[in-house]
N, C-alpha and C positions, 0 to 999 in steps of 0.2 A: 285267318281265323277271328280277329278282332273285327273283321267285317260284319260277320255272322251276327256277333253279339250286338253291333251297332244297329243293326237292322232291326233285331228283336226288340232292342229297347226303344226305338222309334216307332215301331208298330204297336208296342205296349202303351207308349205315351199317346199315340193316334187314338188307340182304342179306348183308352181313358178320357180324352177329350171330345171323342165323336158324339157322344149323346146329347152336348152342348149344343151341337150345330143341326144334326140330323135326327131322326127318329131311328133308334136302333132297338131290335127286339131284345128285351133284358135276358132272356134264357142264353142267346147266342152270346151275347155280352159276357155274362159269367162264365161261359165255357172257354171262350177265347181268352179271357182275360187270366183265369186260372191257369190253362195251358201254356201261355206265353210267359207267365211268371215262373212256372215250373222250369220251362226250358231255359229261361235266363239264369235261374239259380244253379240249375245243374251244370250249364256251361260254365259258370263262375267258379264251381266247386273243382272243376277236374283241373289237375295241377299237371305240369309237364312231366314231373317226377313222382314215382310212388312214394308214400311215407316212409321214413326211415325206421320208424318206431312201430312195432306191430304188438299186438296182445297175445301173452304168452298163453298156453293151455291152463295152467294152474291159475291165472289171474281172471281168466274167463270163469273158471270152476269156482272160485272165490267170489265172484261178483254174483253169481247165481244164489249162494248161500247168504251173501249180506243183503240182497235186496229183498228177500222175503219180510213181510212185516212180522214184527214179535208178538 
């Protein structure tokens, strides 16, 4: 699993440095950079075990009422 993350990080670094060496279409560069950034971020956020603390129903309801502007 760490191998996939390493490959994605290397691809992201290569994509960042590619415009310094070759002519890269800016639209493709933006789409690929954004996609790889989201992939790496999602890959890092996945934990091997689920979180032990979850939001109770009353907490979620309280948040709805407290988040409205006064």
